[in-house]
N, C-alpha and C positions, 0 to 999 in steps of 0.2 A: 064462679070467686078461684077459691081457694086452693076446692077438689081440682078446678077445671085446667088451673093452672100446675096441678099434679105434687102441693107442697102436701095432701096428703101422703103418698110416694116416698117421699122424701122425710118426711116424721119416719113412715115405718124403719127407712132404710137406714135413719142414723139413729137412732133405738137404737140396733142391732151392730153401729160398726163404732163405738163411744170414741176407735181411733182417729173416728174422724169427726170436724166439725165444720160446722151449718151458720151461718148466720141468714136471722129470716127478714128480710127486708122489703116488709111487704104490709100492707092495711089489714093485716089479716083481724087485726082483733077488734072491726066490725063484724065481722060474720059468728056472730057469740057459740052456736050452734059449732062449728068451726071447733072456736075455741075448748069450747065445751068437752066438745070427744080425743081433742086431742092437748085436752087441758097438764097432763103429764108431760108429754114429748115437748111440747112448748115454755114448759115454767121449772119443769122438776129440773133434767138431762143435765147434767151439766156440758156436753159438749153443742146445745142447742143453743143458742144465743138470740133470744126474739125481741129485735130490735125496733119494729117496727117500722112506721112510713119512716126516712128517712131523706134531707135535703142533701140533695149531689153535690149544690155549691157548696154547699159547708163539709170543715174541720170534722166533722167524723165520721162522713162518709170516704174523707180520704183515708182515716188511719184504718178504719175498716174495711177497703181496697187495695191498703195496705197492707194488711195481715191476710189477706188472702187470696189464694191463685189460679180461682176456676169460678163464673158464677154459671151458676144448672136453671135450664131451664125445660124442663120435662112436658111440657105444655098438651094439652090434646088439638087445640087450637086456637093460633094464637097473633095468625099472617106478620105484623113487624115488628116486635118488642122494642117498646124502651126503654125498659129493663135490662134488657141484655144488650141492647145498644150503650146503656150508658153503661155497663160492667163494661165493654169489649171495650170504651172511651180512658175506662181509668186502666186499662191496660188488662186487665183479667182473661185467662184462656176461657172461650162460650161455648158450654156444650150444651146445645140443642135439641128436640126433637125436631122431624123433617118437617111437623106441623108448625114448627115460629116462623117458616117465612121468606130464613135464610140458607142458605146454602153452603157445599163443604170445600167453597175457597174462603166462608167468612168463618163457621163456630166444626166445633166433632159434633159429628149430628149421631144423637145415642143411636146403638144397635136398637132399640126397642125402648119403653117405658115399665115394664113388667122391675120389683124388687127388687129381681136376681139378676136383670142385666142391668140395674143402675148400678147396681151394688159391687157387680164387677169391675165396673168402668170405673167406678170412681177409688175402688182397691186399683185399678192399675196404673189410673195418673197419680193418682199418691205418692204411685213408685218412679214418676217420672221423671227424665235424667233435668236439673237445671236449665241446660244447654237448650235442652227444645223447652221451657214452659218459655222460656227467654224468649225464641221463635215463634212460638205460640201468640204469647202476646202482642210483639212485633207486627203481627200478621193482622189479631184483634183491631189494635189501633190502626192498623189503613185502613182496615176497610173499613171502618168508618168513614173515615177521612176520606177517602176515594168513593164511597156508596152512598152512603149516609145523612153526614153532614149538610151542615143548613149551605153551604154555596152547592154540593149535588145536587140539595130537592133546588136550588134555584135556577140551575144548569138545565138541570130537570126540562122544569117548568117553560125556559126560555125556550128549549130548543122545539116541543111540544107546538108553543104557541106557532114558535118559526113553520113549523113542518106544515100546521092545520094553515096560515095565510098562505103559504107559499101554492 
């Protein structure tokens, strides 16, 4: 659940870094024990916005993506994360652990997922020049279009079938 995806680490980090904002867009409310353990962080801290599940085709998602610069996923094992790819397609700069299944040509790979390393990375990136963020945003959108779009999937399946038949 949420611990597996690193939300506990992020909540610990944002509790101590009140100058940074975190929008939590996940189904965390289904995990009652997690919500009880992180009640203050999820529902009281002024810099943590506990949104919950968001329809990515809706206006709310557009507003959230428009107010953020980054999407972060310090997961311990993810494969290819749909939420990370969705954020990238909205132009958010992706920050991800190595275990998220994407490489450094697509995302900013987190050094490690300790709270200290995450804090150092986020504080450094909070000071990043706007032109760097714009370049990384464009790179994220391009990566999704080239490697992770419906068309890219269709092309990969077609190529695999042609290879098998040949």
